[in-house]
N, C-alpha and C positions, 0 to 999 in steps of 0.2 A: 770700245769702240763699234757700233754696228757696220756690216760693210754692204753696200749694196753694191748691185748687178755691172754697174760702172767701175765701181773699187775693183770688184772681182775679173771683171776684162781689163782692167789697166794693170793688174797683178800678174795676169796670164799672159798678157803681152811683154812684161819685161821679165818676167821669168824665163821666157820661150829665147828672149833676145835684151838683153839688158842694154845694148847699143843704141834702140831706138832713141829717136829724136823725140822730144817733145812734141812738137807739132804732127809727127806721124801717128803717135799714141792719141792726140787729141782728134784727128782726123778717124782712127779706127773705131773710136769708141763715143764720135758725135757730140764731142766738146769743141768749146773754144780753148784754144790753146793756153790762156790765162787760166781757166777753170781746171784746166786737166792739171796744169802745173801745181795749183792751189792742192787738189787731190792729192799729187804724188807727195809734196810736202807734209800733207797731214798724215799720210801713210808711213812716212820716214819719223815725224813727231810721234806717232803714237806706237813706234816699234812695230809696228807690221812688217815693214821693211827695214831689215836688220844688217843688209850691208851688198855690195855686189861681189863679183870675183871672177876673176879670169882663169877658163881652166886651162891648164897646159897637157899637153900630152909628154907622158915621161917617157915613153920608147923613144920620141924625138930627142929627149934632153937626156939619152943613157942610160934612162933607167926602165929595160924593157922586162926585167921579173915583178911582178905583183902577187902579193901575199898576203894572207889571213892570219893572224897570231890569237889563239883561244887561251885566254891567261887565267889562270886562281891567282888568287889573294889571300894571304894569311888573315887572321880574324883582326890581328894587330893592324895589318895594313890597310884594313877597310876602315879606320878612323881617322886614316890619311887619303883617301881614296880623292879627292878634289886635288889634292897636291899632286898624288901619283897621275892622275889624268893631265894634269897641267904639263907635269915634266914630260911626259911621255910624247904629247902631241908637238911639245918644243924640238924633238928630235926632226931635223930635216925631210928624213924618207919616209917616216910618219904621217899618213893623210890624214886618218881619222881613228879615235878612240871611242867605242861605247861602252857602257857601262849597262851589263845585260843582268838577265833572270836566268835560273837554269843551272847547268853543269858548271859553267864558266862564269867568273866574274867580272870580264872586260873580252873584247871582241877590237882587235887592232889591226887595221888596215895599212899596209905600208908598200912601198917600192923600194927596189934596189937594182944594182947593174947587173949582178950576176949570185950565184948562189954562196960565194964566199963573202960578198957583201952582207947577203942576207942574214950569212951565220954571226958576222961582225956585229950588226945592228941589234940580233937578238941577245947575243952575248953582253953588249954593252949598254943596253936599253931594258933589258929583261933579268938577266942572269945575275946582275952585279945588284940588283935590287932587294934587300931581304924583305921585303913586304911583299915581293913575287914567290910564290910557293912552285910554280912549275906552269909551263905553257907547252900547246901545242903548234904545229905550223902546218898549215896548206898552203900550196902554191897554187895561184890563181892561172888557168888555162886561158880564160878571156873573161870579158864583162862588157855589160850595157848600163848605162845611167839612164834612170827613168827621168819623166818630164817635169816632175814635180808635184807638189801636195795639192795643187789646183785643177790638175788633170783628175786626181782620184775624186773628189768632191764634186756635186751639182750646183751650177750658179744659183745663187739665194737670190730671191725677189727683192 
């Protein structure tokens, strides 16, 4: 489905604040609210918009420690990569899992209450898995979150 400038602007607005009301979006892009609503419904239906999320501050919830784990997987484990990734993201403290190229097979982002909790997560989620042959842990001092993919591409005609 080709996206026009109005679609891109609607997506940009929603990406920056998913709480915007349809009326606000319509005014910002110069559409009638009914037309704007139809466009948003089409973007959902066509799979351009796949969901919305509420971002929580892990530190405010008692998880001040953030870490990234670089994981290597056995050849046999690579046959079960989808199931492994699904199992890992089912662990509440694990925020994201990336299948990557290069020296490691997976990059896992997680949060923990403290170093003991981090060690416990690593042991139960990773060390206990026979398909995982090793991992390295890096503790994050700080992080920033980008605005999103639409900020990286020029508006299309």
